[in-house]
PAVO-427955 format. One record per residue (C-alpha): x, y, z; chain. Coordinates in Angstrom, 3 decimals. Layout:
BEGIN
<rec x="X" y="Y" z="Z" bake="A"/>
...
***
This chain:
BEGIN
<rec x="-90.647" y="-19.369" z="-27.788" bake="A"/>
<rec x="-90.576" y="-16.770" z="-30.315" bake="A"/>
<rec x="-92.197" y="-17.247" z="-33.858" bake="A"/>
<rec x="-89.198" y="-15.401" z="-35.093" bake="A"/>
<rec x="-86.705" y="-18.477" z="-33.799" bake="A"/>
<rec x="-89.182" y="-20.908" z="-35.341" bake="A"/>
<rec x="-88.701" y="-19.476" z="-38.711" bake="A"/>
<rec x="-84.966" y="-19.563" z="-38.353" bake="A"/>
<rec x="-83.331" y="-20.250" z="-41.496" bake="A"/>
<rec x="-80.371" y="-22.688" z="-42.266" bake="A"/>
<rec x="-77.361" y="-22.418" z="-44.452" bake="A"/>
<rec x="-76.940" y="-25.834" z="-45.263" bake="A"/>
<rec x="-79.255" y="-27.679" z="-47.981" bake="A"/>
<rec x="-80.381" y="-30.919" z="-47.357" bake="A"/>
<rec x="-78.356" y="-33.011" z="-49.162" bake="A"/>
<rec x="-76.498" y="-32.289" z="-52.675" bake="A"/>
<rec x="-79.480" y="-32.692" z="-55.039" bake="A"/>
<rec x="-81.572" y="-30.623" z="-53.760" bake="A"/>
<rec x="-78.686" y="-27.750" z="-53.667" bake="A"/>
<rec x="-78.058" y="-28.382" z="-57.087" bake="A"/>
<rec x="-81.577" y="-28.360" z="-58.349" bake="A"/>
<rec x="-81.841" y="-25.004" z="-56.473" bake="A"/>
<rec x="-79.053" y="-23.021" z="-57.677" bake="A"/>
<rec x="-80.717" y="-23.629" z="-61.352" bake="A"/>
<rec x="-81.734" y="-19.973" z="-62.560" bake="A"/>
<rec x="-83.800" y="-18.959" z="-65.608" bake="A"/>
<rec x="-81.136" y="-18.798" z="-67.715" bake="A"/>
<rec x="-79.507" y="-22.249" z="-66.917" bake="A"/>
<rec x="-76.826" y="-20.863" z="-65.414" bake="A"/>
<rec x="-76.435" y="-22.579" z="-62.088" bake="A"/>
<rec x="-75.523" y="-19.768" z="-59.494" bake="A"/>
<rec x="-73.943" y="-20.683" z="-56.134" bake="A"/>
<rec x="-71.620" y="-18.832" z="-53.895" bake="A"/>
<rec x="-68.372" y="-20.560" z="-55.918" bake="A"/>
<rec x="-69.459" y="-20.449" z="-59.333" bake="A"/>
<rec x="-70.706" y="-16.983" z="-59.149" bake="A"/>
<rec x="-66.904" y="-15.496" z="-58.350" bake="A"/>
<rec x="-66.531" y="-16.688" z="-61.927" bake="A"/>
<rec x="-68.540" y="-13.412" z="-63.274" bake="A"/>
<rec x="-65.776" y="-11.017" z="-62.931" bake="A"/>
<rec x="-68.248" y="-8.398" z="-61.215" bake="A"/>
<rec x="-68.904" y="-10.565" z="-58.781" bake="A"/>
<rec x="-65.299" y="-11.452" z="-58.341" bake="A"/>
<rec x="-63.984" y="-7.967" z="-58.631" bake="A"/>
<rec x="-66.792" y="-6.703" z="-55.995" bake="A"/>
<rec x="-66.137" y="-9.223" z="-53.562" bake="A"/>
<rec x="-62.519" y="-8.633" z="-53.835" bake="A"/>
<rec x="-62.552" y="-5.118" z="-53.549" bake="A"/>
<rec x="-64.686" y="-5.244" z="-50.189" bake="A"/>
<rec x="-62.793" y="-7.488" z="-48.282" bake="A"/>
<rec x="-59.557" y="-6.567" z="-49.018" bake="A"/>
<rec x="-60.186" y="-2.618" z="-48.046" bake="A"/>
<rec x="-61.730" y="-3.896" z="-44.892" bake="A"/>
<rec x="-58.843" y="-6.496" z="-44.066" bake="A"/>
<rec x="-56.256" y="-3.414" z="-44.888" bake="A"/>
<rec x="-57.567" y="-1.235" z="-42.230" bake="A"/>
<rec x="-55.849" y="-0.767" z="-38.940" bake="A"/>
<rec x="-58.155" y="-2.896" z="-36.692" bake="A"/>
<rec x="-56.385" y="-1.924" z="-32.754" bake="A"/>
<rec x="-57.668" y="-2.846" z="-29.052" bake="A"/>
<rec x="-58.466" y="0.556" z="-27.589" bake="A"/>
<rec x="-58.626" y="1.896" z="-24.037" bake="A"/>
<rec x="-59.897" y="4.747" z="-22.255" bake="A"/>
<rec x="-57.747" y="6.725" z="-20.692" bake="A"/>
<rec x="-57.894" y="10.218" z="-19.245" bake="A"/>
<rec x="-57.216" y="12.263" z="-21.874" bake="A"/>
<rec x="-59.094" y="10.273" z="-24.346" bake="A"/>
<rec x="-58.268" y="6.635" z="-25.631" bake="A"/>
<rec x="-55.609" y="5.451" z="-26.772" bake="A"/>
<rec x="-54.146" y="1.362" z="-28.319" bake="A"/>
<rec x="-54.248" y="-1.184" z="-25.489" bake="A"/>
<rec x="-50.337" y="-2.438" z="-26.768" bake="A"/>
<rec x="-50.347" y="-4.188" z="-23.354" bake="A"/>
<rec x="-53.449" y="-6.386" z="-23.788" bake="A"/>
<rec x="-52.920" y="-9.732" z="-25.500" bake="A"/>
<rec x="-56.080" y="-9.248" z="-27.663" bake="A"/>
<rec x="-54.237" y="-6.255" z="-28.918" bake="A"/>
<rec x="-51.766" y="-9.007" z="-30.689" bake="A"/>
<rec x="-54.730" y="-11.084" z="-31.898" bake="A"/>
<rec x="-56.398" y="-8.838" z="-33.779" bake="A"/>
<rec x="-53.845" y="-6.270" z="-34.869" bake="A"/>
<rec x="-51.073" y="-8.807" z="-35.971" bake="A"/>
<rec x="-52.176" y="-12.467" z="-35.804" bake="A"/>
<rec x="-55.140" y="-13.858" z="-34.856" bake="A"/>
<rec x="-54.278" y="-17.931" z="-35.045" bake="A"/>
<rec x="-51.192" y="-19.760" z="-36.104" bake="A"/>
<rec x="-51.202" y="-19.811" z="-39.793" bake="A"/>
<rec x="-52.846" y="-16.233" z="-40.641" bake="A"/>
<rec x="-52.211" y="-12.507" z="-40.514" bake="A"/>
<rec x="-54.519" y="-9.857" z="-39.674" bake="A"/>
<rec x="-55.377" y="-8.905" z="-43.184" bake="A"/>
<rec x="-55.871" y="-12.763" z="-44.290" bake="A"/>
<rec x="-57.926" y="-13.532" z="-41.496" bake="A"/>
<rec x="-60.158" y="-10.226" z="-42.203" bake="A"/>
<rec x="-60.051" y="-10.836" z="-45.660" bake="A"/>
<rec x="-61.011" y="-14.220" z="-45.605" bake="A"/>
<rec x="-64.129" y="-13.770" z="-43.248" bake="A"/>
<rec x="-65.432" y="-10.582" z="-45.344" bake="A"/>
<rec x="-65.225" y="-12.508" z="-48.488" bake="A"/>
<rec x="-67.487" y="-15.644" z="-46.973" bake="A"/>
<rec x="-69.520" y="-12.301" z="-45.793" bake="A"/>
<rec x="-69.863" y="-11.032" z="-49.275" bake="A"/>
<rec x="-70.637" y="-14.523" z="-50.756" bake="A"/>
<rec x="-72.767" y="-16.429" z="-47.910" bake="A"/>
<rec x="-74.278" y="-13.548" z="-45.947" bake="A"/>
<rec x="-72.394" y="-15.104" z="-42.930" bake="A"/>
<rec x="-68.996" y="-15.372" z="-41.749" bake="A"/>
<rec x="-67.588" y="-17.332" z="-38.432" bake="A"/>
<rec x="-64.760" y="-18.150" z="-36.410" bake="A"/>
<rec x="-63.968" y="-20.129" z="-33.439" bake="A"/>
<rec x="-63.100" y="-18.622" z="-30.669" bake="A"/>
<rec x="-60.060" y="-20.325" z="-28.600" bake="A"/>
<rec x="-60.075" y="-19.923" z="-25.045" bake="A"/>
<rec x="-57.693" y="-20.690" z="-21.984" bake="A"/>
<rec x="-58.389" y="-19.729" z="-18.378" bake="A"/>
<rec x="-61.147" y="-17.088" z="-20.156" bake="A"/>
<rec x="-58.692" y="-15.352" z="-22.166" bake="A"/>
<rec x="-58.683" y="-15.032" z="-25.731" bake="A"/>
<rec x="-56.029" y="-17.074" z="-27.286" bake="A"/>
<rec x="-56.887" y="-17.443" z="-30.955" bake="A"/>
<rec x="-59.685" y="-16.623" z="-34.071" bake="A"/>
<rec x="-60.344" y="-19.784" z="-36.482" bake="A"/>
<rec x="-62.249" y="-18.764" z="-39.339" bake="A"/>
<rec x="-64.522" y="-21.582" z="-40.822" bake="A"/>
<rec x="-66.128" y="-22.539" z="-44.090" bake="A"/>
<rec x="-69.769" y="-20.005" z="-43.688" bake="A"/>
<rec x="-71.387" y="-23.449" z="-45.946" bake="A"/>
<rec x="-70.385" y="-26.220" z="-42.990" bake="A"/>
<rec x="-71.954" y="-24.099" z="-41.039" bake="A"/>
<rec x="-75.584" y="-24.748" z="-39.513" bake="A"/>
<rec x="-77.464" y="-22.188" z="-37.132" bake="A"/>
<rec x="-79.865" y="-23.790" z="-34.588" bake="A"/>
<rec x="-81.766" y="-21.949" z="-31.619" bake="A"/>
<rec x="-82.519" y="-24.466" z="-28.871" bake="A"/>
<rec x="-84.310" y="-22.997" z="-25.668" bake="A"/>
<rec x="-83.498" y="-19.262" z="-26.380" bake="A"/>
<rec x="-79.880" y="-20.057" z="-26.906" bake="A"/>
<rec x="-78.115" y="-19.832" z="-30.442" bake="A"/>
<rec x="-75.956" y="-23.024" z="-31.517" bake="A"/>
<rec x="-73.408" y="-23.917" z="-34.302" bake="A"/>
<rec x="-73.077" y="-27.209" z="-35.477" bake="A"/>
<rec x="-69.820" y="-26.942" z="-37.724" bake="A"/>
<rec x="-69.437" y="-30.102" z="-39.895" bake="A"/>
<rec x="-66.094" y="-30.972" z="-40.624" bake="A"/>
<rec x="-64.601" y="-34.370" z="-42.756" bake="A"/>
<rec x="-68.177" y="-35.323" z="-42.234" bake="A"/>
<rec x="-67.675" y="-35.041" z="-38.325" bake="A"/>
<rec x="-70.074" y="-32.477" z="-36.703" bake="A"/>
<rec x="-69.187" y="-30.422" z="-33.451" bake="A"/>
<rec x="-71.729" y="-28.282" z="-31.901" bake="A"/>
<rec x="-70.366" y="-25.158" z="-30.451" bake="A"/>
<rec x="-72.004" y="-22.017" z="-28.325" bake="A"/>
<rec x="-72.633" y="-18.570" z="-29.225" bake="A"/>
<rec x="-69.609" y="-17.779" z="-27.172" bake="A"/>
<rec x="-67.524" y="-20.093" z="-28.630" bake="A"/>
<rec x="-68.026" y="-18.512" z="-32.558" bake="A"/>
<rec x="-67.413" y="-15.141" z="-33.502" bake="A"/>
<rec x="-70.388" y="-14.467" z="-35.889" bake="A"/>
<rec x="-70.545" y="-11.597" z="-38.493" bake="A"/>
<rec x="-74.093" y="-11.739" z="-40.292" bake="A"/>
<rec x="-75.294" y="-9.780" z="-43.020" bake="A"/>
<rec x="-78.744" y="-8.154" z="-43.671" bake="A"/>
<rec x="-81.356" y="-10.823" z="-42.828" bake="A"/>
<rec x="-84.835" y="-11.577" z="-41.581" bake="A"/>
<rec x="-84.457" y="-12.669" z="-38.114" bake="A"/>
<rec x="-81.724" y="-10.816" z="-36.551" bake="A"/>
<rec x="-79.373" y="-13.727" z="-36.151" bake="A"/>
<rec x="-78.500" y="-15.192" z="-40.045" bake="A"/>
<rec x="-77.473" y="-13.248" z="-42.683" bake="A"/>
<rec x="-78.953" y="-13.714" z="-46.309" bake="A"/>
<rec x="-76.668" y="-14.731" z="-49.018" bake="A"/>
<rec x="-76.548" y="-12.268" z="-51.663" bake="A"/>
<rec x="-75.560" y="-14.718" z="-53.957" bake="A"/>
<rec x="-79.095" y="-16.576" z="-53.687" bake="A"/>
<rec x="-81.016" y="-13.516" z="-53.162" bake="A"/>
<rec x="-79.680" y="-12.175" z="-56.761" bake="A"/>
<rec x="-79.462" y="-15.600" z="-58.649" bake="A"/>
<rec x="-81.171" y="-14.379" z="-61.644" bake="A"/>
<rec x="-78.844" y="-11.127" z="-62.305" bake="A"/>
<rec x="-75.455" y="-12.878" z="-61.876" bake="A"/>
<rec x="-76.981" y="-15.984" z="-63.966" bake="A"/>
<rec x="-77.894" y="-13.587" z="-66.484" bake="A"/>
<rec x="-74.118" y="-12.663" z="-66.562" bake="A"/>
<rec x="-72.895" y="-15.909" z="-66.039" bake="A"/>
<rec x="-75.364" y="-16.916" z="-68.981" bake="A"/>
<rec x="-73.707" y="-13.336" z="-71.344" bake="A"/>
<rec x="-69.880" y="-15.197" z="-70.357" bake="A"/>
<rec x="-71.223" y="-18.604" z="-71.595" bake="A"/>
<rec x="-72.327" y="-16.819" z="-74.699" bake="A"/>
<rec x="-69.608" y="-15.056" z="-75.863" bake="A"/>
<rec x="-66.711" y="-17.611" z="-75.082" bake="A"/>
<rec x="-69.064" y="-19.797" z="-77.713" bake="A"/>
<rec x="-69.487" y="-16.686" z="-80.108" bake="A"/>
<rec x="-65.609" y="-16.518" z="-80.346" bake="A"/>
<rec x="-65.209" y="-20.128" z="-80.285" bake="A"/>
<rec x="-67.388" y="-20.136" z="-83.437" bake="A"/>
<rec x="-65.526" y="-18.094" z="-85.506" bake="A"/>
<rec x="-66.988" y="-14.948" z="-84.036" bake="A"/>
<rec x="-68.858" y="-14.260" z="-87.110" bake="A"/>
<rec x="-72.794" y="-16.175" z="-86.464" bake="A"/>
<rec x="-73.123" y="-18.895" z="-87.577" bake="A"/>
<rec x="-75.393" y="-19.687" z="-91.112" bake="A"/>
<rec x="-76.477" y="-22.507" z="-93.430" bake="A"/>
<rec x="-74.812" y="-24.260" z="-96.329" bake="A"/>
<rec x="-76.770" y="-25.137" z="-99.000" bake="A"/>
<rec x="-76.734" y="-26.721" z="-102.487" bake="A"/>
<rec x="-79.290" y="-28.354" z="-104.869" bake="A"/>
<rec x="-77.147" y="-31.398" z="-105.319" bake="A"/>
<rec x="-77.558" y="-34.548" z="-103.563" bake="A"/>
<rec x="-74.575" y="-35.183" z="-100.747" bake="A"/>
<rec x="-74.026" y="-38.893" z="-99.504" bake="A"/>
<rec x="-72.284" y="-39.030" z="-96.614" bake="A"/>
<rec x="-68.842" y="-38.589" z="-97.664" bake="A"/>
<rec x="-68.987" y="-35.312" z="-99.407" bake="A"/>
<rec x="-71.147" y="-33.736" z="-97.033" bake="A"/>
<rec x="-68.445" y="-34.659" z="-94.287" bake="A"/>
<rec x="-65.800" y="-33.803" z="-96.516" bake="A"/>
<rec x="-68.151" y="-30.204" z="-97.300" bake="A"/>
<rec x="-68.021" y="-29.831" z="-93.444" bake="A"/>
<rec x="-64.538" y="-30.368" z="-92.487" bake="A"/>
<rec x="-63.245" y="-28.397" z="-95.141" bake="A"/>
<rec x="-65.458" y="-25.120" z="-94.307" bake="A"/>
<rec x="-64.865" y="-25.736" z="-90.507" bake="A"/>
<rec x="-61.101" y="-26.062" z="-90.824" bake="A"/>
<rec x="-60.850" y="-22.906" z="-92.662" bake="A"/>
<rec x="-63.436" y="-20.498" z="-90.944" bake="A"/>
<rec x="-64.473" y="-21.581" z="-87.586" bake="A"/>
<rec x="-62.854" y="-21.366" z="-84.159" bake="A"/>
<rec x="-60.766" y="-19.173" z="-82.137" bake="A"/>
<rec x="-58.090" y="-18.676" z="-84.522" bake="A"/>
<rec x="-60.245" y="-18.017" z="-87.269" bake="A"/>
<rec x="-61.788" y="-14.310" z="-87.189" bake="A"/>
<rec x="-64.373" y="-14.976" z="-90.030" bake="A"/>
<rec x="-63.195" y="-12.393" z="-92.132" bake="A"/>
<rec x="-61.714" y="-14.484" z="-95.226" bake="A"/>
<rec x="-63.473" y="-14.672" z="-98.524" bake="A"/>
<rec x="-65.638" y="-18.045" z="-98.813" bake="A"/>
<rec x="-65.516" y="-20.118" z="-102.148" bake="A"/>
<rec x="-68.434" y="-22.012" z="-102.642" bake="A"/>
<rec x="-68.505" y="-24.600" z="-105.737" bake="A"/>
<rec x="-70.968" y="-27.203" z="-106.391" bake="A"/>
<rec x="-73.486" y="-24.432" z="-106.258" bake="A"/>
<rec x="-73.587" y="-24.014" z="-102.863" bake="A"/>
<rec x="-74.481" y="-20.479" z="-101.184" bake="A"/>
<rec x="-74.267" y="-19.526" z="-97.374" bake="A"/>
<rec x="-76.986" y="-17.969" z="-95.673" bake="A"/>
<rec x="-76.599" y="-16.195" z="-92.506" bake="A"/>
<rec x="-78.950" y="-17.309" z="-89.756" bake="A"/>
<rec x="-79.378" y="-15.528" z="-85.919" bake="A"/>
<rec x="-79.636" y="-12.499" z="-84.995" bake="A"/>
<rec x="-75.756" y="-10.625" z="-84.399" bake="A"/>
<rec x="-75.004" y="-9.380" z="-81.044" bake="A"/>
<rec x="-74.738" y="-5.286" z="-81.990" bake="A"/>
<rec x="-78.918" y="-5.983" z="-83.428" bake="A"/>
<rec x="-78.953" y="-8.204" z="-79.843" bake="A"/>
<rec x="-77.597" y="-5.431" z="-77.933" bake="A"/>
<rec x="-75.288" y="-7.681" z="-76.320" bake="A"/>
<rec x="-72.344" y="-5.133" z="-75.264" bake="A"/>
<rec x="-75.507" y="-3.725" z="-73.900" bake="A"/>
<rec x="-76.877" y="-6.041" z="-71.860" bake="A"/>
<rec x="-72.891" y="-7.242" z="-70.529" bake="A"/>
<rec x="-72.573" y="-3.278" z="-69.315" bake="A"/>
<rec x="-76.227" y="-3.461" z="-67.741" bake="A"/>
<rec x="-74.942" y="-6.238" z="-65.582" bake="A"/>
<rec x="-71.863" y="-5.004" z="-64.321" bake="A"/>
<rec x="-74.123" y="-2.267" z="-63.740" bake="A"/>
<rec x="-76.419" y="-4.603" z="-61.837" bake="A"/>
<rec x="-73.911" y="-6.256" z="-59.468" bake="A"/>
<rec x="-72.376" y="-3.022" z="-58.557" bake="A"/>
<rec x="-75.684" y="-1.975" z="-57.365" bake="A"/>
<rec x="-75.935" y="-5.339" z="-55.367" bake="A"/>
<rec x="-72.853" y="-4.680" z="-53.428" bake="A"/>
<rec x="-73.030" y="-0.883" z="-53.143" bake="A"/>
<rec x="-69.430" y="-0.300" z="-54.884" bake="A"/>
<rec x="-69.051" y="2.343" z="-57.397" bake="A"/>
<rec x="-68.157" y="1.448" z="-61.206" bake="A"/>
<rec x="-65.123" y="2.723" z="-61.466" bake="A"/>
<rec x="-63.422" y="0.381" z="-59.306" bake="A"/>
<rec x="-64.731" y="-1.773" z="-61.688" bake="A"/>
<rec x="-63.087" y="-0.294" z="-64.287" bake="A"/>
<rec x="-66.923" y="1.029" z="-65.895" bake="A"/>
<rec x="-65.313" y="4.248" z="-66.652" bake="A"/>
<rec x="-68.048" y="5.080" z="-68.732" bake="A"/>
<rec x="-69.422" y="7.220" z="-67.008" bake="A"/>
<rec x="-66.741" y="8.847" z="-64.257" bake="A"/>
<rec x="-64.982" y="12.208" z="-64.245" bake="A"/>
<rec x="-61.940" y="13.158" z="-61.957" bake="A"/>
<rec x="-64.338" y="15.137" z="-59.853" bake="A"/>
<rec x="-67.426" y="12.132" z="-59.285" bake="A"/>
<rec x="-64.645" y="9.194" z="-59.073" bake="A"/>
<rec x="-63.718" y="11.314" z="-55.665" bake="A"/>
<rec x="-67.046" y="11.560" z="-54.281" bake="A"/>
<rec x="-68.133" y="7.715" z="-55.076" bake="A"/>
<rec x="-65.251" y="6.954" z="-53.457" bake="A"/>
<rec x="-66.353" y="8.776" z="-50.595" bake="A"/>
<rec x="-69.560" y="7.246" z="-50.731" bake="A"/>
<rec x="-67.743" y="3.919" z="-51.327" bake="A"/>
<rec x="-66.638" y="4.415" z="-47.644" bake="A"/>
<rec x="-69.840" y="6.265" z="-46.052" bake="A"/>
<rec x="-72.349" y="3.746" z="-47.689" bake="A"/>
<rec x="-70.561" y="0.341" z="-48.029" bake="A"/>
<rec x="-67.329" y="0.144" z="-45.774" bake="A"/>
<rec x="-68.577" y="1.642" z="-42.818" bake="A"/>
<rec x="-71.491" y="-1.021" z="-42.240" bake="A"/>
<rec x="-68.926" y="-3.684" z="-42.404" bake="A"/>
<rec x="-67.000" y="-1.854" z="-40.376" bake="A"/>
<rec x="-69.300" y="-1.833" z="-37.833" bake="A"/>
<rec x="-70.290" y="-5.359" z="-37.892" bake="A"/>
<rec x="-66.708" y="-6.259" z="-37.375" bake="A"/>
<rec x="-66.332" y="-3.886" z="-34.729" bake="A"/>
<rec x="-69.322" y="-4.921" z="-32.649" bake="A"/>
<rec x="-69.205" y="-8.459" z="-32.642" bake="A"/>
<rec x="-65.492" y="-8.183" z="-31.783" bake="A"/>
<rec x="-66.647" y="-5.861" z="-28.467" bake="A"/>
<rec x="-69.719" y="-8.455" z="-27.912" bake="A"/>
<rec x="-67.371" y="-11.678" z="-27.868" bake="A"/>
<rec x="-63.881" y="-11.136" z="-27.525" bake="A"/>
<rec x="-63.918" y="-8.532" z="-24.737" bake="A"/>
<rec x="-64.344" y="-10.181" z="-21.121" bake="A"/>
<rec x="-67.495" y="-8.570" z="-19.715" bake="A"/>
<rec x="-65.465" y="-6.491" z="-16.834" bake="A"/>
<rec x="-63.464" y="-5.304" z="-19.400" bake="A"/>
<rec x="-66.107" y="-3.928" z="-21.410" bake="A"/>
<rec x="-66.652" y="0.065" z="-19.445" bake="A"/>
<rec x="-62.684" y="0.372" z="-20.597" bake="A"/>
<rec x="-61.846" y="-1.594" z="-23.880" bake="A"/>
<rec x="-63.105" y="-1.286" z="-27.267" bake="A"/>
<rec x="-62.045" y="-2.501" z="-30.935" bake="A"/>
<rec x="-61.383" y="0.092" z="-33.173" bake="A"/>
<rec x="-60.808" y="-0.056" z="-37.548" bake="A"/>
<rec x="-59.716" y="3.193" z="-38.741" bake="A"/>
<rec x="-61.105" y="4.071" z="-41.894" bake="A"/>
<rec x="-59.249" y="7.815" z="-41.950" bake="A"/>
<rec x="-56.934" y="6.687" z="-44.486" bake="A"/>
<rec x="-59.688" y="5.976" z="-46.926" bake="A"/>
<rec x="-60.672" y="9.335" z="-46.544" bake="A"/>
<rec x="-57.825" y="10.958" z="-47.009" bake="A"/>
<rec x="-57.450" y="13.560" z="-50.086" bake="A"/>
<rec x="-54.864" y="14.357" z="-52.384" bake="A"/>
<rec x="-51.411" y="16.452" z="-50.087" bake="A"/>
<rec x="-52.701" y="20.011" z="-51.418" bake="A"/>
<rec x="-56.689" y="19.468" z="-48.998" bake="A"/>
<rec x="-54.660" y="17.452" z="-45.992" bake="A"/>
<rec x="-52.457" y="20.153" z="-45.855" bake="A"/>
<rec x="-55.029" y="22.940" z="-45.885" bake="A"/>
<rec x="-57.065" y="20.391" z="-43.791" bake="A"/>
<rec x="-53.982" y="20.288" z="-41.316" bake="A"/>
<rec x="-53.253" y="24.047" z="-41.352" bake="A"/>
<rec x="-57.034" y="24.887" z="-40.212" bake="A"/>
<rec x="-56.871" y="22.504" z="-37.122" bake="A"/>
<rec x="-53.673" y="23.452" z="-36.286" bake="A"/>
<rec x="-54.460" y="26.899" z="-36.418" bake="A"/>
<rec x="-57.628" y="26.399" z="-34.456" bake="A"/>
<rec x="-55.800" y="24.411" z="-31.743" bake="A"/>
<rec x="-57.815" y="21.575" z="-32.484" bake="A"/>
<rec x="-54.980" y="19.074" z="-33.477" bake="A"/>
<rec x="-51.370" y="19.184" z="-32.045" bake="A"/>
<rec x="-48.275" y="19.624" z="-34.385" bake="A"/>
<rec x="-47.793" y="15.218" z="-33.095" bake="A"/>
<rec x="-51.493" y="14.212" z="-33.547" bake="A"/>
<rec x="-50.612" y="15.763" z="-37.306" bake="A"/>
<rec x="-47.747" y="13.803" z="-37.784" bake="A"/>
<rec x="-49.230" y="10.738" z="-36.294" bake="A"/>
<rec x="-51.847" y="10.766" z="-39.001" bake="A"/>
<rec x="-49.395" y="11.178" z="-41.273" bake="A"/>
<rec x="-47.365" y="8.532" z="-40.020" bake="A"/>
<rec x="-44.379" y="10.234" z="-38.714" bake="A"/>
<rec x="-42.709" y="10.522" z="-35.574" bake="A"/>
<rec x="-43.338" y="12.676" z="-32.602" bake="A"/>
<rec x="-41.451" y="15.728" z="-32.373" bake="A"/>
<rec x="-39.965" y="17.621" z="-29.190" bake="A"/>
<rec x="-42.583" y="19.970" z="-27.941" bake="A"/>
<rec x="-45.404" y="19.005" z="-30.700" bake="A"/>
<rec x="-48.283" y="18.216" z="-28.624" bake="A"/>
<rec x="-48.708" y="21.746" z="-27.344" bake="A"/>
<rec x="-52.038" y="23.455" z="-28.858" bake="A"/>
<rec x="-51.719" y="26.726" z="-30.904" bake="A"/>
<rec x="-54.017" y="29.709" z="-31.645" bake="A"/>
<rec x="-53.114" y="32.833" z="-33.486" bake="A"/>
<rec x="-52.398" y="35.967" z="-31.779" bake="A"/>
<rec x="-54.883" y="38.148" z="-33.033" bake="A"/>
<rec x="-57.732" y="36.104" z="-31.908" bake="A"/>
<rec x="-59.620" y="36.066" z="-28.869" bake="A"/>
<rec x="-62.665" y="36.413" z="-26.787" bake="A"/>
<rec x="-65.283" y="39.556" z="-26.485" bake="A"/>
<rec x="-64.532" y="38.786" z="-22.777" bake="A"/>
<rec x="-60.598" y="39.385" z="-22.544" bake="A"/>
<rec x="-60.555" y="42.023" z="-25.445" bake="A"/>
<rec x="-63.192" y="44.238" z="-22.864" bake="A"/>
<rec x="-60.604" y="43.512" z="-19.936" bake="A"/>
<rec x="-57.343" y="44.874" z="-21.932" bake="A"/>
<rec x="-59.359" y="47.954" z="-22.796" bake="A"/>
<rec x="-60.486" y="48.527" z="-19.369" bake="A"/>
<rec x="-56.949" y="48.144" z="-18.181" bake="A"/>
<rec x="-55.801" y="50.616" z="-20.873" bake="A"/>
<rec x="-58.012" y="52.949" z="-19.986" bake="A"/>
***
């Protein structure tokens, strides 16, 4: 067996204790696919990508003599476009699968067939799946409620992210646990900081010797007046018994606390290739570069997820005899649309050059077809050189 199969990684830890300690980062934060979602930048990136993929039109297309069209009479069209199973819409299904893909690096669904026809596609939790290879075949062990069942590759729709063996994808969360851990630690520090009054801690000192009663009384009075989220720390401190207050620790401004939090948001955006402005980071955003960043997001982020979806569905859902006639397509064109003025100029150019018919333009805009709208038009003052020469010859 090839060495790449021998070194195949699995997605499940041997036991919960190993997983607990392996998720601990240098920052002290416990980073896993679930805890990472507590960091708003991770949550936003995963949500943006998964919702975008879930909202795109996804259809089964059929080749025709005039190009291709939606295969509306094929049962697979309803499954992929509307109802993949009895309890999910297509958007929820793809959103769920893509969310797990962003977190675990793999997304799995069980393919249900009857008499060779696909009748349902049901997602399972990625953490419950173990991928194995035996005799050059891939198998999936899925554990549900303590019971493990083995499935063949033919029975599982498996979409992986980048990995080292071409079979199992690597979890972005585990690969970048330290970066995410810093973000989680910064959140914990901020919560603790504001919970303790938001004006850093200090030292109360007095030349007098305090017994337990006086000590507890002073501490209680101080905390009641100045500590906690409701005490903003800007009240005047009145100290008796010769006491003085010495501020200790490094103020967050000096420790560049805010800058650290901003950098972690940028770092997570870089990991998922999501433009910072989609994470509400508008520091370097302008009207022009936001539009360009949006196009880059579609090209360099969403497009890669779309291709993974299309190719795996083509491979696993379409019957072998139909693979030359049918294919799945996720339409990204809506994401690349400009504003109304830009679209109008584009359509005018395509219509004037005879590239698109009026009905093709109306279809892209979600409008109904019109009578005689399938004709193609060319300007009367534009022709070929050959035709112009013939006209001149005939005129002579």
